[in-house]
Residue, then its C-alpha position, 0 to 999 in steps of 0.5 A: m514465528i514473527t519472522t514468518l510473519l513479516i515474511i508474509h506481511a512484505l509479500l501481501a505488500v507486493a501483491l497489493l502493490g501490483g494490483i494499486t499500481h496497475q488500478t492507478l495507471a489505468a485510472w489515469r490512462k487516455p484511451a488509446v491503443p497501447h504501443s508501450f510497456v507502460g500501456r500495455f502496463a495500464n491497460v487492464p480493467s482496472a474494477h476487477y482489482t478492486d476487491a482483491i485491492v481491498v483485502l490485501y489492503i486489509l490482510t497487509a494491516i492486520l498484519g502489521g498490526i501484528v508485527y508491530a509490537p515486535y518492531r517497536l521493541e526491537i526495531r525502534t529501540a535500535l533506531e532510537d540507540l543510533n540516534l536516527p529520529m526521522a526514522n522512527g518519524i517516516f514510521e510515525i508517518k506511514e502510520h498514519f498514511m495506513a490507516i486513513g486508508l483503511f478509513m478510505l477503502p468504503a468510499y473507495w469501494m464503493y466509487w468502483r463498484a460495477p457499474l462504472a458510473a461515470q459522474y465519479t471517474a475523477a472521483r475512483k481516480y484521486m483515490t485510488a491514486i491516493l491509495a496508491f502512493f500511501v501504499w508506496y509510501a510504506f511499503l519503502v518506508g517499512h523495507i528501509l527501515n528494515n534494512i536499517k536494522g535487520f528485524g529479529q537479529 
């Protein structure tokens, strides 16, 4: 059951990663006709991603909280047995980043509400970039730690 929840958690994280990456690149791009792959990748209606990002962030955090207890019992103890305190430390930072991101979501959602006010352009850019950093960090750390000792083994 926990393995199934972990897989769903990972799939939601991939969807969140894609959405926040698209929105971040679109928020920071210069308004020009895209001629490259990156330009076309960033040329999306960025405000349309907001609701999906908020929902995916919350769902991913809820599932992360559900699989957290087995992680603490299985993987964290294995990391301590392998004398890898840095691995536990980067996971602790991941927890803090995701909690800060949860508290940022209402302001993030407010700044991305339509119609987009021009005076909040900088706030949208920076808040989206911060959330993108948190999501990328959490995604990479989660997968690296899961690969050190496979979950459920």
